Each structure stands twice: as structure tokens, then as C-alpha cells.
C-alpha positions in Angstrom: 189.9 109.5 106.7 188.6 110.3 110.5 188.9 107.4 112.5 188.7 109.0 115.7 185.4 111.7 114.6 183.9 107.9 113.2 184.4 106.4 115.9 183.0 108.5 118.6 180.9 106.6 121.4 177.9 108.5 120.4 178.4 107.3 116.6 179.5 104.1 117.8 176.4 104.2 119.6 174.2 104.9 116.6 175.7 101.9 114.7 175.2 99.7 117.4 172.2 100.9 117.6 171.1 100.0 113.8 172.7 96.7 114.5 169.7 95.3 116.8 167.6 96.6 114.0 169.2 94.4 112.3 169.5 91.4 115.0 165.9 91.9 115.6 164.4 91.6 112.1 167.2 89.0 111.3 165.9 87.2 114.0 162.0 87.5 114.5 162.6 86.8 110.2 164.0 83.2 110.8 161.5 81.7 113.2 158.3 82.7 111.0 160.5 81.9 107.9 161.8 78.1 109.7 158.3 76.9 110.3 157.1 78.3 107.2 159.4 76.1 105.7 158.4 73.2 107.8 155.1 73.3 106.9 155.3 73.7 103.3 158.2 71.6 102.9 156.6 68.5 104.8 153.3 68.9 102.4 155.2 69.2 99.4 157.5 65.6 100.8 154.0 64.5 101.3 152.5 64.6 97.6 149.5 65.6 98.5 147.3 66.3 95.7 146.8 69.6 94.3 148.5 71.1 97.3 151.6 69.8 97.2 151.8 71.1 92.8 150.6 75.0 94.0 153.0 75.3 96.8 155.5 74.2 94.2 154.7 76.1 91.6 154.7 79.4 94.4 158.0 77.9 95.8 160.2 78.3 92.1 158.0 81.7 91.9 159.6 83.2 94.9 163.0 81.7 94.7 163.4 82.9 90.9 162.2 86.3 92.1 165.3 89.2 94.1 164.8 89.7 97.7 164.7 93.7 96.6 161.6 93.3 94.8 159.8 91.6 97.0 161.4 94.4 99.3 159.6 97.2 97.2 156.5 95.3 96.7 156.0 94.7 100.4 156.6 98.6 101.5 155.2 99.8 98.0 152.7 97.8 96.9 150.7 95.8 99.4 148.9 99.9 100.6 147.5 100.6 97.2 145.7 97.5 98.0 144.9 98.8 101.7 147.5 96.4 103.5 149.9 99.1 105.1 153.1 98.0 106.7 155.6 99.9 109.1 159.3 99.9 107.8 159.9 97.4 109.9 156.8 94.3 109.3 157.4 94.9 105.3 161.4 94.0 105.7 160.5 91.4 107.7 157.3 90.1 105.7 159.2 90.0 103.0 162.6 88.4 104.0 159.8 85.5 105.6 158.3 85.5 101.8 162.3 84.7 100.3 163.7 82.1 102.9 160.0 80.7 103.7 160.9 79.6 99.8 165.0 79.3 99.9 164.5 76.6 102.9 161.2 75.0 101.7 163.4 73.4 99.4 166.2 73.0 101.6 163.6 70.3 104.2 162.4 69.1 101.4 165.6 67.5 99.9 166.6 66.7 103.8 163.5 64.6 104.1 164.1 62.9 100.6 167.3 61.4 102.5 165.9 59.3 105.1 165.9 55.4 104.0 162.8 54.9 102.5 164.0 51.3 104.7 163.3 53.5 107.7 160.3 54.9 106.7 158.5 51.0 105.2 159.8 49.3 108.7 158.1 51.8 110.8 154.7 52.4 108.9 155.0 48.0 109.1 155.3 48.7 112.6 151.9 49.8 112.8 152.7 53.5 112.5 150.4 55.8 110.2 151.4 57.8 107.9 151.8 61.2 109.6 152.8 59.2 112.2 156.1 58.1 111.2 156.6 61.6 109.2 156.7 63.3 112.2 158.3 60.5 114.6 160.8 58.5 112.3 161.4 60.9 108.6 161.2 64.8 110.7 163.8 64.3 113.6 166.5 62.2 111.2 166.6 64.9 108.6 166.5 68.2 110.7 169.8 66.4 112.0 170.6 66.4 108.3 169.6 70.0 107.8 171.4 72.1 110.2 174.6 72.6 108.3 172.4 74.3 105.0 170.1 76.3 107.3 172.2 77.8 109.3 174.3 78.6 105.9 170.6 79.5 105.3 170.5 81.7 108.5 173.5 83.4 107.8 172.8 84.5 104.2 169.2 85.9 106.0 171.5 88.1 108.0 173.3 90.3 105.4 170.3 90.8 103.3 168.5 92.2 105.8 170.9 95.7 105.0 169.0 95.2 101.7 165.7 97.4 103.7 167.9 99.7 103.7 166.5 100.8 100.4 163.2 101.8 102.5 165.2 104.1 105.2 164.9 101.1 107.7 167.1 102.0 110.7 169.1 99.0 110.8 172.5 99.4 110.7 173.4 100.2 107.3 170.9 103.0 107.4 172.1 104.3 110.3 176.1 104.0 108.7 174.6 106.3 106.1 173.2 109.3 108.1 177.0 108.8 109.9 178.4 109.3 106.0 176.3 111.7 105.1 177.8 113.8 108.2 180.8 113.5 106.7 183.1 112.3 104.1 186.0 111.5 106.2 183.8 109.3 107.8 182.8 106.9 105.1 185.9 104.3 104.7 186.2 104.0 109.1 182.3 103.6 108.9 182.3 100.4 106.7 184.8 99.2 108.1 183.3 98.7 111.4 179.9 97.7 110.2 182.4 95.1 108.4 183.3 93.8 111.4 180.0 93.9 112.9 179.0 91.7 110.2 182.1 89.6 110.2 181.8 88.7 114.3 177.8 87.4 114.4 178.3 85.9 110.6 181.5 84.0 111.0 180.7 82.5 114.7 177.5 81.6 112.7 179.3 79.7 110.5 181.9 78.5 112.9 178.4 76.7 114.3 177.1 75.0 111.2 181.2 73.5 110.6 181.1 71.9 113.9 176.9 71.1 113.4 178.3 69.2 109.6 180.9 67.5 111.3 178.9 66.5 113.9 176.1 64.8 111.3 179.0 63.0 109.2 180.9 61.7 112.1 
């Protein structure tokens, strides 16, 4: 093991650059997947004829597919039908598809957790169904959904490492490049990678725990 060589300034900067791509892909995927999940979860909760059933089928299909397969599909299969994406876009699309399906279930469950009595009270006060959903149900449900959503975001950040299979220039890809230059760098490099993931994910988990306590108390 060569810690001195593996932790030289040029390699540390190289790893940080890769982690920057990881965080960028994760952030964009989180924002887009959450927005889509809110729409899907809300439409399924509203039980719109045909639409909610079709969405349920699509969500179940995606949730039971491995993310790696979806990444392969967005990068290798879509170009066959005329839609060619670069590595970053393909990774983001795959993560958004997969995470939106996962998060939509959290959203739907959160909406169902709101007491029906409050919904009936809101309707009896003159609010329409959509107004009740937007002003009464969704705000309460979101507070309850925060801890599991943060946990899902942590999973998403870790899942970005799967994009190494399409050579996305993220953290794991840069780690492999460094390891390929000297076998003595393998353990030190992976230890550094593990620490970088741990710092971010542990911080998010602590946030999730605090939010969960606030929700309970």
C-alpha cells in the first residue's frame, strides 16, 4: 500500500473532481425525481380513472427492475431508437426514472396517512377536492414524508456509483483510473472514496434523524 503516492495532491484533486460530478448528478436527479414523484403520487392518491391504474402499473414495473438495467437502457438502448444521450444525461435520466418510482410510493403513503376527518372538514368548509389536496393534505403529508425521502436521497447518492459501468466520470470512475496506474493505490484510494461517501451520507442521515424527531414530537 502506498498512501503517500495515492494521496498526492493531483490524485486528491482528481477524486474531488469525480465527487463533484457525483454530487451534481445526484442533486439534479433528486430535484427532478422528487417533482415527478409528487405528481405521480398525487394522481395515484386521487384515484383518477385509468390514469392512476396506468401509473400504478408503470411504477410497479420500474420498482422491480434493477437500476443497472435502466442505466444500460438509457445509454445503450435509447440511441437505437434515435435518442442519443451523453453519459451525464443518461445517468440522470436512469436515476430519475428509478427514483421517481420509489419516491412516488413514499408520497402516496404519506398522503394516505393524513386523517380523513381533516379532509372531510375541509370539504365541508367549501374547499374543492383539489384545494383540499393542495392546502390541507399535501402540507401535512410532506412533513411526515421527510425522513423516508431523505433516506431515499441517501440511496440515490450511493446509486450514482453504478454509472461507472458507462464510464461516467464520477467518483468511482476516477478511483478506478487511479488504481489502474498503480496496484499499491487500491486500498488507500478506496478508503478515501469510502470516507467521502460516508461524510455526505452520514450528514444526510443525521438530518433525517432530527427531522424524524421533530415530526414525532
